[in-house]
C-alpha positions as CSV (number, residue, x, y, z in Angstrom):
1,X,-0.1,0.0,0.2
2,X,2.8,2.3,0.9
3,X,4.3,1.7,-2.5
4,X,1.4,2.3,-4.0
5,X,0.6,5.6,-2.7
6,X,4.1,6.4,-3.4
7,X,4.0,5.5,-7.1
8,X,0.6,7.0,-7.1
9,X,1.7,10.6,-6.0
10,X,4.7,10.8,-8.1
11,X,2.8,10.4,-11.1
12,X,0.3,13.3,-9.6
13,X,3.3,15.4,-8.9
14,X,5.2,14.8,-12.5
15,X,2.0,15.7,-13.8
16,X,1.1,18.4,-12.3
17,X,4.8,20.0,-13.0
18,X,4.2,19.2,-16.9
19,X,1.0,20.9,-16.3
20,X,2.0,24.2,-14.9
21,X,5.1,24.4,-17.0
22,X,3.0,23.7,-20.3
23,X,0.7,26.8,-20.1
24,X,2.8,28.8,-17.8
25,X,6.3,28.2,-18.7
26,X,8.7,26.2,-17.9
27,X,10.8,29.2,-16.4
28,X,8.5,29.2,-13.5
29,X,9.6,29.9,-10.3
30,X,10.0,27.1,-7.7
31,X,8.7,24.9,-10.7
32,X,11.3,22.3,-10.1
33,X,9.8,21.9,-7.1
34,X,7.6,19.0,-8.3
35,X,9.7,17.1,-10.5
36,X,12.3,17.0,-7.5
37,X,9.3,15.5,-5.5
38,X,8.0,13.3,-8.1
39,X,11.6,11.6,-7.8
40,X,11.7,11.6,-4.1
41,X,8.6,9.6,-4.1
42,X,9.7,7.2,-6.4
43,X,13.2,6.7,-4.6
44,X,11.2,6.2,-1.5
45,X,9.1,3.5,-3.1
46,X,11.5,1.7,-4.5
47,X,15.1,2.4,-2.6
48,X,14.1,3.3,0.5
49,X,12.7,-0.6,1.6
50,X,16.5,-1.4,0.4
51,X,18.5,1.1,2.8
52,X,19.7,0.0,6.3
53,X,17.5,0.1,9.3
54,X,19.2,3.2,10.9
55,X,19.4,5.3,7.5
56,X,15.3,4.3,7.2
57,X,15.1,5.8,10.9
58,X,17.1,8.8,10.1
59,X,15.1,9.6,7.0
60,X,11.9,8.8,9.0
61,X,13.0,11.9,11.1
62,X,14.0,14.0,9.3
63,X,10.9,13.7,7.0
64,X,8.6,13.8,10.4
65,X,10.9,17.4,10.8
66,X,10.6,18.4,7.7
67,X,6.7,17.9,7.1
68,X,5.9,19.8,10.7
69,X,7.7,22.6,10.0
70,X,6.2,22.6,6.6
71,X,2.5,22.1,7.4
72,X,3.1,25.0,10.6
73,X,4.1,27.5,7.8
74,X,1.4,26.4,5.5
75,X,-0.8,26.8,8.3
76,X,0.2,30.5,9.2
77,X,-0.3,31.6,5.0
78,X,-4.0,29.5,5.1
79,X,-4.5,32.0,8.7
80,X,-3.5,34.9,6.2
81,X,-6.0,33.9,3.8
82,X,-9.1,34.1,5.8
83,X,-8.6,37.7,6.9
84,X,-11.0,40.1,6.3
85,X,-10.6,43.9,6.9
86,X,-12.4,46.8,9.0
87,X,-15.0,49.3,7.9
88,X,-12.5,52.2,8.8
89,X,-10.0,51.9,6.9
90,X,-7.8,55.2,5.8
91,X,-5.7,53.7,3.4
92,X,-5.7,50.3,0.8
93,X,-2.0,49.5,-0.3
94,X,-2.4,47.5,-3.6
95,X,0.8,45.1,-4.4
96,X,1.8,44.6,-8.0
97,X,1.6,41.5,-9.8
98,X,2.7,41.7,-13.1
99,X,1.1,43.5,-16.5
100,X,-0.1,42.2,-19.4
101,X,1.5,45.1,-22.1
102,X,0.3,48.5,-19.8
103,X,-2.9,46.4,-18.4
104,X,-2.8,45.0,-15.5
105,X,-3.1,41.1,-15.0
106,X,-5.6,39.0,-14.1
107,X,-4.0,38.8,-10.4
108,X,-3.3,42.3,-10.5
109,X,-7.2,43.1,-11.8
110,X,-8.6,41.1,-8.9
111,X,-6.5,43.0,-6.3
112,X,-7.5,46.3,-7.9
113,X,-11.3,45.0,-7.9
114,X,-11.0,44.6,-4.2
115,X,-9.5,48.0,-3.8
116,X,-12.1,49.4,-6.2
117,X,-15.2,47.5,-4.2
118,X,-14.2,49.2,-0.9
119,X,-13.2,52.3,-2.3
120,X,-17.0,52.9,-3.7
121,X,-18.9,52.6,-0.7
122,X,-15.9,54.3,2.0
123,X,-15.4,57.7,-0.2
124,X,-12.6,58.7,2.5
125,X,-10.4,55.8,1.6
126,X,-7.1,56.1,-0.5
127,X,-5.3,53.6,-2.5
128,X,-1.7,53.4,-2.3
129,X,-1.0,51.6,-5.9
130,X,2.8,49.9,-5.2
131,X,5.1,48.3,-7.9
132,X,7.9,49.0,-10.0
133,X,8.7,48.4,-13.6
134,X,10.1,44.9,-14.4
135,X,12.6,44.0,-17.2
136,X,9.9,43.3,-19.9
137,X,7.4,46.1,-19.1
138,X,6.9,48.8,-20.7
139,X,5.5,50.7,-17.7
140,X,5.5,50.9,-14.2
141,X,2.8,48.3,-12.3
142,X,1.7,51.5,-10.0
143,X,0.9,53.3,-12.8
144,X,-0.8,51.0,-14.8
145,X,-3.0,50.2,-11.4
146,X,-3.0,53.4,-11.4
147,X,-4.5,54.2,-14.9
148,X,-6.9,51.4,-14.0
149,X,-8.8,53.0,-10.8
150,X,-9.0,56.3,-12.8
151,X,-10.9,54.3,-15.5
152,X,-13.1,52.9,-12.9
153,X,-14.0,56.5,-11.4
154,X,-11.7,56.7,-9.1
155,X,-10.7,60.3,-8.7
156,X,-6.2,60.9,-8.7
157,X,-6.5,62.6,-5.4
158,X,-7.5,58.9,-4.0
159,X,-4.4,57.4,-5.5
160,X,-1.1,57.6,-4.1
161,X,1.8,56.1,-6.3
162,X,4.4,54.3,-5.3
163,X,6.7,53.1,-8.3
164,X,10.1,52.1,-6.9
165,X,9.3,48.9,-5.1
166,X,10.3,45.6,-6.6
167,X,10.1,43.4,-3.7
168,X,7.4,42.5,-1.0
169,X,9.7,44.2,1.6
170,X,10.0,47.5,-0.6
171,X,6.4,47.5,-1.2
172,X,5.8,48.0,2.1
173,X,8.7,50.4,3.3
174,X,8.1,52.7,0.2
175,X,4.2,52.4,0.4
176,X,4.5,53.5,4.3
177,X,6.8,56.2,3.7
178,X,4.3,57.6,1.2
179,X,1.4,57.0,3.5
180,X,3.5,59.0,6.3
181,X,3.9,62.1,4.1
182,X,0.5,62.2,2.7
183,X,-0.4,62.2,6.6
184,X,2.2,65.4,6.9
185,X,0.9,67.3,4.1
186,X,-2.1,66.7,4.9
187,X,-2.0,68.0,8.4
188,X,-2.9,71.9,8.5
189,X,0.2,73.8,10.1
190,X,-0.4,75.8,13.3
191,X,1.0,79.1,14.6
192,X,3.1,79.1,17.4
193,X,3.5,81.8,20.5
194,X,6.8,83.0,18.5
195,X,5.3,83.3,14.9
196,X,6.7,80.4,13.9
197,X,4.8,77.1,11.7
198,X,5.1,73.9,13.1
199,X,3.2,71.0,12.2
200,X,1.1,69.2,14.6
201,X,2.1,66.2,16.6
202,X,-0.1,64.0,14.3
203,X,2.0,65.4,11.5
204,X,5.0,64.0,12.8
205,X,3.4,60.9,14.0
206,X,0.1,60.0,12.5
207,X,-2.2,58.5,15.1
208,X,-4.5,55.8,14.5
209,X,-3.7,55.2,10.8
210,X,-5.9,52.2,9.4
211,X,-4.1,50.6,6.6
212,X,-5.5,47.5,4.6
213,X,-3.1,45.6,2.2
214,X,-4.9,44.1,-0.8
215,X,-2.7,40.8,-2.2
216,X,-3.3,37.3,-3.5
217,X,-4.7,34.9,-0.9
218,X,-1.9,33.0,-0.3
219,X,0.6,36.4,0.0
220,X,-1.2,37.6,2.7
221,X,0.5,36.6,5.9
222,X,3.8,37.3,4.6
223,X,2.9,40.9,3.4
224,X,1.4,41.4,7.3
225,X,4.7,39.8,8.8
226,X,6.7,42.3,6.6
227,X,4.3,45.2,7.4
228,X,5.0,44.6,11.0
229,X,8.7,45.0,10.6
230,X,8.7,48.0,8.5
231,X,6.3,49.1,11.6
232,X,9.2,47.8,14.3
233,X,11.7,49.6,12.1
234,X,9.9,52.7,12.0
235,X,10.4,53.3,15.9
236,X,7.8,55.7,18.0
237,X,5.3,55.8,15.1
238,X,5.3,52.0,14.9
239,X,2.0,52.0,17.2
240,X,0.3,55.0,15.1
241,X,-0.5,52.2,12.1
242,X,-2.7,49.1,12.2
243,X,-2.6,47.0,9.2
244,X,-5.2,44.5,7.8
245,X,-4.9,42.0,5.1
246,X,-7.2,42.1,2.2
247,X,-7.0,38.8,0.7
248,X,-8.2,38.3,-3.1
249,X,-9.3,34.8,-5.2
250,X,-6.2,33.0,-6.7
251,X,-6.8,30.2,-9.2
252,X,-7.2,26.7,-8.0
253,X,-5.2,25.3,-10.0
254,X,-2.5,27.4,-9.8
255,X,-2.8,27.7,-5.8
256,X,-1.1,24.8,-5.0
257,X,2.3,25.6,-6.4
258,X,2.2,29.2,-5.4
259,X,1.5,28.2,-1.8
260,X,4.4,25.9,-1.9
261,X,6.5,28.8,-3.3
262,X,5.3,30.9,-0.5
263,X,6.7,28.5,1.9
264,X,10.4,28.8,0.7
265,X,9.6,32.7,0.5
266,X,8.6,32.9,3.7
267,X,11.9,31.2,4.9
268,X,14.1,33.5,2.6
269,X,12.2,36.6,4.3
270,X,12.7,35.1,7.7
271,X,16.3,34.5,7.5
272,X,16.7,38.1,5.6
273,X,14.8,39.6,8.6
274,X,12.4,41.4,6.6
275,X,9.5,39.8,8.6
276,X,8.2,40.2,12.3
277,X,5.9,37.3,13.3
């Protein structure tokens, strides 16, 4: 039975590898994982029983530890997929996700649709469109997102553009800087006793700013953890920002691959110190 199950899942993993490569290109990141998994399952089915007992025990122990760690991280990712935003957001950060020409990709369009729906019923909420220009893109993702929102009736005064970022960590850092600057510029100056103008305390340290982060469902957990790290880096103003995930739908057929890819990305960002759990 164990050999049959290993063989079944090895074939399934290999077929998924082929389907992803044919429909999305064999250059997809982390795509070789499914081919490697298929080979490991085949090895487990036919070679594992021939190993010495001590090696089999070591293999089982490593497998249990690795599986538990993987499930822990995936559990966190699933937790992020269930997040809901409150009814009082001041800003929505829309994270970039690639373009088709100068138009948002289908994944990015879903993120924009979520932001648009919220902004239509909450006229005080502003959007921060965040994404730089990729090597194969004629304009920045932020510019494309801004154009999309303008075409759907959102006034330009409600759209902040962050067009430098290339990673989620940069998305968060640059977007929070845009929000801080917007809050500072929105605050009136007051005249001191000495006749000099100065910004009030909220301009220096914005108070109780509620920020939604619109991104694909599998990406919410990492985005929120990175946002918390950025708030921590800001020191005294960290408690003034409150972040919430806005999980957007993602293709069910592609979701398994992107959840596996997200596992590795979470590990990398954690190792680089970009996340606060």
